[in-house]
Every structure is written in C-alpha cells, then in structure tokens.
N, C-alpha and C positions, 0 to 999 in steps of 0.2 A: 583727122585726127578722132571725133568720135566714131565716127563710120567704121574704121579701124578696130577700134578697143571693142564696140560691138559684133563686131565679126568676130575677134578673138572667143570672148564670152561666148557667144553660141557655137563657135566650134568648139570650145573644152566642155559647154553644156552636152553639145550633140555628142562627145567622143567618152564622157564618162556617162552617158546613157546607153553607149551603145557597150561601155564594158560592164554594164551593168546587165544589162540582156544576154550579153554573153560570160559571166561571170563562172561556167563553169568548164571553159574553154580557156587554157594556156594559151599565154601571147607569147608566141615565139618570136626572140629576136637575136640578130646581127651585130655584130659591134656598130657598124653603119645604122642600122635601125634604131638602136637606143639613143643615138648621138640626135637623130633627127626628130623621137619623142622630145629627148630634154631642150632642143632646140625650140621645140613649140610650145613646151608645156611648162617648164622647168622655170618656178617663182623669181629666183633671184634674173636670170636671163631674161626675166618678161620686163624688170625693173630695169633693168640696161637697155632694151628695146625703146622702153619710154624715153628715158634720155638722149635715147640716139634720134626717136624722130622729135621729140623737142627743140634738139638742137637744128634740126632738118626744117621745122616751120619757121624756127627765124630766121633763117637764114632767107628762106623763100619769101618772108616778111620784108627784110630788110631790101633783096632785090627787087621788090614792088615799091619800096618807099622811093629809094633811088640816092638816098646819105651816103657820101663815103665811107664817112670815119663810121656808121653805122654796119655799112656792107664789109667792111673791112674786118673790125670787131665781129661782127657773124660769120663773118668766113674763117676766121682764126680758130672762134669755139666750133664751129664744126668739121674742121679739120682735126682739130682733140678728138673731139665725140666719133668721129670715124675712127679713129687711130685706136681710141680705146673698147670700142664695139669690138673692130677685128679681133684684138686680142682678148677680150671677154669670151667671144666664140671659139676662138681655138682653146683656150683655158675648159670651157666645159667640155669640147669636142674631149679633151686629153684626159679629163676627170671623168669620165663616161668612159672613158678605154681600161682608165687604171681601175674603175671600181667594179666592170665587168669581169677583168683579169682575177680581181680579188674574189669577188661571188664567185666562179668557176674555182680558185683556190679552197674555197671553204667548202662545195661540195666534194672536192678531191680531200678534202680532209674528213670529211664524213663517212666517203668511201673507206679509207685506210681506218678509220676506227672501226669501222663495222667488219672488217676483214680482222683487224684485232681482237675483235669480242666474239666471233667467231671459231678464231682459231683457241680461245682462251677456251670457250662452249665446249669445244672437241676435246680439247684436253681433259678439263673436269670429267665429261664422260667416259672418256676410256679409263682416268684415274678411278673413279667411283667401280666399274665393273673392277680392276684389279684390285680395290680395296676389298669388294664383296667376297673376290676368290683371298683373301689372304696375304695379298702380295703388295699391296700399302699400309702403312701405318695411318690413324687417323691424322696426323701431324702431315702428312703428305698430302692429303684432302684438302686440311685445313688453306696449304698453303696454294691448291689450283683453287678452291674459290676466294680466296684473298685476291689474287690474279684476274679473275675473271669479273670479280665485284669492280677492282682498279679499271680493267678497259669496257665495264658498262657505264661508269662514272665520264669518262672520256666521249666515248659515244655520244651517252647525254649533252655532254657539254657542248660538242659539234656540233647537235643540230639546234641550239639554242642560239649559238653563234652564226650558224649559218641562218635561221630564219632572221636574226636581227640586219645581218647584211644585207640579206633579200630584202625588207622595210626599208632601210638608206636607200638601196638603189631604187627602188620603187619613188622613195621622194627625191632623187636626181632627178628622176624621169618627167616626176612630177603626176604621177599616177598613185592613183590608191596604194594606201599601205601594204594592203591585202591582197594585189594582183596577183595574181600567179604567171609567174615567168620561166621561161625554156629558154635557156642563154644555148644556143644552134653553133656558135664557133668552137668545138671542143679543141682544133688542132691549138688552141692556145694554153691548152695543159701541156704540151709537145716543148721542149726544148729547141730552141730555135738559133744557128749561130751568128754570129756579130762580124761580118765579114771586111770591115772597114779598117784600114791603116789608122795611125793615129793623126801623120798625117795630112790625110784626106778630113778625117773629121776636125781638124783644126779648120782646113781652107775652108769647108762648107759650113761651119758655126761662126768667120770670123764678121762675113757682112751681117748677122743678125744677130749677132749681142747688142742689146742695148748701151751698154756703157761704150762699145767701141761706137757704135753708130754715133754717143754723143760728142765725142771726145772728136771724132773725124768732122761733125759739125760743128764745134768752138772752132778745130784749127781753119776748117772754109773760113769763118767769121772773122778768126782773125789774119789771116790772110788779105781780104777785101779789106781790112781796117789798114793793111799795109800799104796795099795799092792805093787806096786814100789819100793817104798821106805823104806817101813820094811827091805830090802836086808842090810846085814850085810855091803854091802862097798857103803851105801848110807848113806852122812853125818848127824847127828841129828835135825840139823835143817831145813830140806828138809822134814822130815818125819813130825817135830812140823808143819810144814808150810801146809802141805799136809791133816796133821788130824784137822785143822782149816780150812781150805778150804770144807772138807768132812763136817765138821758141820752147814759152813756157804749153802750149796747145801740143806742140809735137811734141815735147817731153810727156806729157799726158797720155797722148794718144798711143807711145809706143808701149806706156803703163799698162794702159786697159788691154793691148792685145796680151802684153806680155803675162797678165791676171788671167785672161781668158785661154790662152797656152796652157797654164800651170792646171787650172780648172777641167779643160777639156782632157790633160794628159793624167789629172787625177781619176778622171771618172773612168776613162778609157782601160787604166790598169788597173783598178777595182774592179772592172767587167772583167778582165782576163782571169783574176784572182776567183772570181765565183764561177767562170767558168770551169776551170781547174779543180774545185771545192765539187760542182757538180758531177762531173767525170770520176772524181774519188769516191762521194757517196753512191752512184751508182754502181759501182764495182764493188764498194763496202757492202750494199744491198743483196747485192746478187751472192756475194761469198758470204753471209749470213742465211739467206735462204738453205742455198747448199750443207753449209754448216747444223742448220735446225732440222733439213733430212736426216744428215747424217747420225745427228742424236737422236732421232725419232726412231730410228732402226736401232740402233744399240740399249731406247730404253723398252722399246717392244721385247727385246731379245733377254732383256732385264741385267743388260750391262751397268747401265746408271739410274740414278732417281730422279724424281719428275721435276726436283730441285733445278735443275739443269738444263730440262726441256721448257720450263715454267722462265728461266732467265733467259733464255735463246729466242722465247718467242716474245715477251717484252721489250727485248732489245731490239727485234727484228723490227715490231711495231713503232720503237722508238727512230730508229731509221729513218723509217718509210715518212713519218711524220716530219722529219727531219729537212729531206729531202724536200716535200712538197712544201716546206715553208720557204726551204731557198730558192727551187725553182721561179716563184712567186718574186722573192726579191730581186733576182735576177734578171724576170722578165720585165719587172716595172722599170730597174736601173739601164737595162736594154732600150727598150723605149723612151726613157728619159734623156738618155745620149742621143736618138735618135732623133728628138724634137728639140735639141738644140744645135741639130743639123739640118733643120729644115725638113726632115723626112716624116712629117707626119702621116702622110698618104701610105708612101711606103711600109709603114709601123702597122697599118691598116691591113695592110695585104699579104704580113707574114713575110715578106721578101720572098 
C-alpha cells in the first residue's frame, strides 16, 4: 500500500514537472485521453481508489488469518467496494465526456459571438460611410453603435464563460487550472442521429437498471424462502407468509420494470422532440441568412433603413446561439440515454 501511494505521488510530481517544462505547448486531448487523465489524477477518484485498495487489503488479511466469520465479512465488504469502484469509474468517464462536450459548446459559442460582432462592425462601418455621404441620420448611426456594443459585450461574456469552463475541465482531469488544452474531437460539435427504436432502448436498459436488479434479487430470495418453507418440517404459517412475500416481490419487480419503461419512453420521445427542434432551427437559420442577404441588397440600394438590417443581424446571432445550446442539450440527452442502455463505448465512437 505504501509503495503504491509513493508511486502515485512520484508519478503526479513527474507529470506536473513535465507540464511545467512544456508550459508553452498545448495538450491535445481526445475524449478517451481526457478520461485516462481523470482516472489517474482526479482527486475524488483517488479517494475512491484508496477505499478500494483498503477493502482489498482487508480481504487479503482475512484470507491470511483464515477465520471464517472474518473472511465472510471481508468478502462482503470487498464485493461492495468492487461494485462501488466500478460505478465510480464509469461515472467519472461519463462526466469527462459531458464536460468535454460542454467545453466544445463553449468554444462554439465564442465563435458564434465573434461572427456576430464582426457583422455588427461591418454594418457600422457601412453606415458611417453612408452617414458621411448624407444618406443616414445620426439616429441610424447610434442604432448601429448600440448593436455593436451589445455584440461586443456578448463576445466578452462568452470568452469569460469559456475560460471558466476550461478551468473546471482542468480541475476534473486533475491538471493545473491554467493548463492549455486543445480538444481534437471536433465531430462532437456535429449532429449525430439516434438510430435505436423505443423497444430496443427498453430491452437494453432492462438488465442494467438498479431498481429492477434489486427487485429481481428480492424475488429470488423470496422464491428461495418459499422453497425452504415447503419442507414437511416447516409450520404451514411460514409457507403461507413466504408465498405472500413471493407475490409481493413479483409485484414489485413488475412495478420496477414499468417505471423503467416509462422513464425510457419519456427520454426517448423527448430526444425525438429535440431532433425535430434542431432540424427546424437549422431551417430557420438558413432562412434568416438568406433573408439577411436580401435585406442587405435592399439596404445597399437605399430601399430600407439600417434598423431592419440591424434587427436581422441580431436575430440571426440569437438563432445561431440558441442552436448551439440546443445541440449541446441534445447531445448530452442522447449520451445519457445511450448510457442507460449500456452503450458507453458506442457513445465515445460517435456511432
């Protein structure tokens, strides 16, 4: 145990020193690479690892001592620790993927805000030239300036949010907060369809659900109690009570399966609604871009005022931002449903 802890501390020290020596070089990361770092350096996970190692050491001591009661208790605790550690490992991997996705979305938000700011800058420059030529009033210029100020503020805010999210992601991975990362799996920014039907989702989730598993275990114990109570040496009242408990356990299993079905059903159709919303948002953005081009042509011809152009630009920026946020929510909901189905690896491979 001491040797293991010393090795981990030494590895962490060497890692931090290597990061310091290469502070100017950004660290490129895939989702898998980020998960591996978190499993090695995340502080909370290290605590879980220490608990797991402690339970393992207790089991080894009990095996050496050879006392039956002590060994039975140690084996029970080891099984619990093994299960908890496996769950904690998967939870951390899932959290890394979610945070990776959120960080990508923050980067996309900054890019969208920058595009909106650049559109506002071009519009103001164009309006100032028209104002000098006597084609626009000072009120039109003020409107364009206000639009640019708002776009600049949104861009600055997006930068702050991105920096915060980067620091939190570094914390999750167990890295210094100022470590510069480059997320290389850009495909996560794209829409990935969900190709399973509802029945398949439910069937895959059924053996993995904790409540269903507990209900099945309770039913198995109740059935064992019934089998034991059928002995001719067992009072009839015990058999009757065992049969009642068995029927209750069967009902509870059915209830757990139905609860899971409705939860999966709700998540499945909510995901379908998000797909439809994203498709409509894509169409609306494309329509708004074409409308903006048409309005710009009219504006350059002097047919409309800059108020309509500014409104169109701001509406397009809003639609782009909303689409980016909705795409993130869809992606996270999709991964959550895949995880309920035991499709952790598939979600990492983008199907």
